[in-house]
Phi, psi and omega in degrees: 000131181282131178283132178266121181261126180292133179299145183300329179296323178287318178298318179299312182295321176298319178298314179299314180299314180295318179294317178299317179296317179299315180295313182296330182263003181280140176280353181290145176289159185303322182295329176289315179298319180301313182293324177297314181293324177299315179295318179296318179298320178299316179294317179297321178299316178299317180294322181294325176294317178298316180297317179300312181298320180296312181293324177297314180298314179299319179296312180297322178293323179291324176294315180297319179296317179297320179294325180288332178288322182273000000 
């Protein structure tokens, strides 16, 4: 059976909806939520840089491997 992969645009929107719902229903005051989100954004930014570097390296290695085959 072929696995159906949800498009990233749908996953993204679901994430936004879930995060918005969580924030809107939180009893925490806005200044607390703000500091939490700032810290989370910093961590996500670090992870996105690592992911970019990893995917770039994999891409360059696949190109090099393809060139060596031909």
